[in-house]
Every structure is written in structure tokens, then in C-alpha cells.
C-alpha positions, 0 to 999 in steps of 0.5 A: 191611852197610858198617862204619866203625871210628873212633878206632882206637888203632893200625891195624896192617899197613897197605899202600898198595902191597901186598907179596906177602911180607916178607923178611929185614930188612924183617920188622922193620918193620910199618906202623901208623897211630895214631888211625885209621879203617877203612871196609869196603864190600861186604865189602872194605877201601874206605878207611883213614887218620888220623881227621883225614882221615876223608871224609864217608860218605854210605852207611848204615854200622854204626859201631864206636868202637874207642877204646883198641883196635887193629885187625889183619888176621886171621891166615892159618894156612897149615898145619893138620890140623884135620879129625881123628877124635879127640884123642890125649891118651894119646900125650901121656902117652907123650911125657911118659914119654920116648917120641919122635915116631918111637917112638910112630909105630913102635908104630902110634900117631901118624898111624896111630892117627888113620888107624884112627879115621878109618875109623870116623867118618862125614863128618857126624861129622867135619864137626860136630867140625871146625865146633867147631874153626873157631869156636874159631880164629875167636875167636882171630883167624884168618880163613884156614886151610889144612887138610890131609888125611892121616889117611885113608891109603886112597883112601876115607878120603882122599876123605872128609877132602877132602869134609869140607874142601870142606863147611867151605869152602862153609859157614864164613866162613873162607877155606880152602885144601885140601891133599892129604896122602896121603903122611903115613905108610905104612899098615901093610898097605904096611909094607916096600912103600912104593913100592906105597903111592906107586903107590896115591897116584899111580894111585888117589888123585890122579886122583879128587881132581883129577876132583872138584877136592877139593884146591888143593895136594899135600903129602908128609911128606919126612923120616926114617922117612916118605917119601924124596926119591925117593918125593916126586919121583914124587908131585910129578911126578904131581901136576904133571900135574893142576896141583897145586902142592906144599907139603912137610913137610920137615926136621922130624926130620933133614936129609932133602932135603925143602927142596931137593926142595920148591924144585926143584918150586916148592913154595909152602912147605916147613914145619917146618924144625927141621933147616935149615943153610947148604945148605938156606938157600942152596937157598931163596934166590931161590926162590918157596918160603916157609920156614914154621916151626911153633912149636907142634909143636916146643914140644909135642914138645920138639924143636930150634927152627928157625933163624928168625934165621939165615934172616932174616939171610940175607934169607929170608922166614919164615912161622909157622903153628899145625900144629893137629893131635891128635898134635903141636900140639893148638892152633889159637891163632895169638895163641899162635904170635905169642907163641912166635915172640918167646919161643922164636925171639927174633923181635920183635913186628913180625917175628912179625906179618909171619910170621903175616899177610902171609907166611902169606897167601903160604904159602897162596896168598891174598896178593892178597886177605888178609894186610894192611890194603890197599884192595881186599883182603877185609875180614878183620880183628879188633879187640882189647880195650883194649891198650897197644901192639903189643908187648903182643900177644905179651907177654901170652900165654895170654889172648884179646886179640880182642874183635870179629871181622869176616870177609868184611866181616861181624861174626861 
């Protein structure tokens, strides 16, 4: 079905020459077209422009009048853990009472808690639960998502998670990338023998994952109390032999070296980044690694906020993703992430939009097909309800401003 959207109040994030990413001062600019049309043909963006330049379209089309409404490219959420066995609201109460993320982990909670429950859940149960979350994030405007494993922490359970992610890829309208995060935590049976668990990741998990092509990327939680730089380097070297590019959990809890090791191994992104100083920013300059901030986790855990402004002032790009997971960011609402970007990180609405569309598309390796309104890109867009302007989008936090979702050129 071909779709023609007319009388668009404002068409957001348009590009004549698509960019791979947006950096530094350029993040303050978002190109828009007022009183616009958008023509979708064969699942792709075929044409767009002002209404006075609307060409005569001879094909059969489904027409949408978007008077008073805005059209955005769908969000790309480049960091989630949305396949999980059960929510962890009891730990939420522990957080309220003052226990830290690390203290909960040391008691056997956190990631280890999810890993225990993961062993009890079947693939069908995990898939059914994840489908509900997929429907939820689509309604809020997400069209592409990266999903990590990491709640398995054993060969059987990690493979189970990745098979579920593969099913989601095949059976939902989302564009999905799978990320193998076996190095998310050290299982209790390897307590004090972390290197032996790294051996399992390298010698057992990676070969099977590569054989069945279950993951697009490899990830490591390189941070204080989790995996060291040396552990991370071993895993990344092994993954490189299978052609798996890294994406690193880095510097959430301390100046861990995670950013530097990510840059050294050409990580597509380094994520979290609460502890980012001059040395880390210098390492990111002139690299191909996207700094990715996860506002939901920092907010939920009451942590320091990553220095987004300092990064942009240094000329870096910044991406922002949801970190949707049961322990530290139980929301996949990317509209809320846009609001947090402005409220918590003092980013302008334009910077926030760049951080959640073009730059997150880059951070999950789909910038050639998603992230902006450009001819030839996949038609993943949403139409808002009637709203006054772009600034209203992050300003009005908490409500769903999306009225219509189109993914792969089809109405959802």
C-alpha cells in the first residue's frame, strides 16, 4: 500500500543528503518543512516537500490529512534489555530504602536475580512477554530497537534469549538488532574465578552464537565490580574472529577504562557514560564510536548524569537510548527520553531529537535506512496528535503524543 500524507504542519528531520551522525554544534539544528507532504511507496520514503510542490500521483494511495499534526522519523532505541523473565519491583523498594545498585548485586539481586528466573522461563513464555513490550514501545513511536541478552549467564540460557530475539526480528514490524551480552555479570558459581567464566563466554558461547548467527554485536559490562578491561579485551578479541563488532557498557559506576577499550576495538557505541572526563572525551574524538547516554537508568538509580553538554561542546555526537530493563530502567518510552534529555541534561529539543533518531540509528548500525526523513530510507515514521510546535514535544512529558504509526510503509 502506498501512502500520501498531506497538510503536515511540520515534517521533522528531513534530509536531502543523509548524514551518518550529527556532531557537536550541529546537534542544535533539525531541518523541518512546514505545510508539507510525504509520499510513501513500496515501504520506502519516495518523496516529500512543501504542499505547493506536491506532484500529481497516479498510483493508488491511501491518503492521510495531517492538518495541525507533525510527522517525525520513528525513534531508534539503540540500547535495551527488553527480553527478561520478570519485573523486579521488590528491588525498587530496596533502592527507595537506600541500597545502591552494587549492594543489591552483591546480595544476589539485580542481574543475578533475573538470571535465576531466566532458567525457569520457556522460550515461548519469554517471547509472549516480549511481544507485549514490543507493542508498547511501538505505540510511543519506536521503530527500531537493539535488544541485548545477558540475563542468561549460562550457555543454554544465553542462547535461549538470543533465539527469542531472533523470533522477534522475524515476526514483528520493528527493525531489531541482537546483541550478545554474556558478560553482564559473573554467575555465583564463578565467584572468585571470573577468568573461568570469561573462558566459557569465549570457548562455549561465542562459537555457538556465531554458528547460528544469533547476534549482530557483542557487549561487555566493563565497570567497577563487573568485568575488567583485561576481561573485556579478551572477549572482544575473540568476538572479532567471528566478525562481531562491540558495543560496550562503560563508565556507569566509575572511571572504568570501558570507554577507552571500546574505542581501541572500534566499538559502535559506548553506553551509560556517567563517569566521563577529559581523558574519555579525548579518546572519543576522531573515533567511529558513538557516545550513548541512558537517562532512564541514571534517573531511576539516582546517579550522577553524564556530561552531555561537555561532550557536545568538544565536538562529539551524543545518542540517547532507553536502557529498557527490569532492574534500572523499566520503561521503553522514548518520548520520555526526549523529555529527560531536555529536563535533566539541559539539551535543546533539537539536540534531543538528533540524539534519539539519527545518532541512535548510527549506534545500532542502521543509519543508512533509518533515523531521518530522506528519499530511499525505510518508511518508519509517526504522526503526532495536534501539537503546537517541536518544542512542545519534550515539554509535555508523560503523555503519548503519537496518534498514527507507520512502519515499513504500513499502518500499524
